[in-house]
N, C-alpha and C positions, 0 to 999 in steps of 0.2 A: 033150655038155653039155646040161643041162636048162634050158629056157626057161620062165618063169613067165608065164602069161597069165590074168589075172583078168577075169571077166565078171560084172557086177552088173546084174540086170534090175530096174528100178524101176517096172515096170508096176503101176499101182494104188496107188502110194505117194503120198500127199498131202503137201504141204509141212508141214502141221500135224503129221502123223504123224512125219515126219523130224525135226522140231524137238523133239518130245517123246520118242518112243521110239527114233528112229533116231540121235540124237546119240551115244549110247553106242556103237552099232555102228560108226558112221562114225569115231569116235575110235579104236576098236580096229583098224579097217582101216588107218587112217593110220599108227598106231604100228607095226603089223606090216609094212606095206610100207616104212616108213622104216627099220626094223631090217634087213630083207632087203636093201634098197638100200645101206645102210651097209656091211654085211659081205659081201654077195654081189651087187655091182652088175651082174654079167653075167647074173644069173638073171632079173631083171625085164625082160620083153620088152615087154609092153603091158598096160594096164588099160583096160577098156571099160565105160562106163556106158550102158546101153540103156534106152529108153522113159522117160527122165527128163522132168520138167516143165521148162518154159522158165526157171523161177526157180532150178532146181538148178544150182549151179556147182561142186559137189564139196566134199570136206572142206577146211576152212581150211588154207592153206599147201601144198596139193597142187596142182601145176600140171597142168592138163588141156589 
């Protein structure tokens, strides 16, 4: 069985950048992970966000 492990390195990403340019990418990540989890819940093993700022809490609605 395949396990899906996603790693996102946020090194150098400022909150302002995430709010302007990153919102679209975070939305796509959330949508993709949501679809995979809905149809293949056994595949998502872990999602890790590394080197994030203290204000980063993840995409809205995604429990970290």
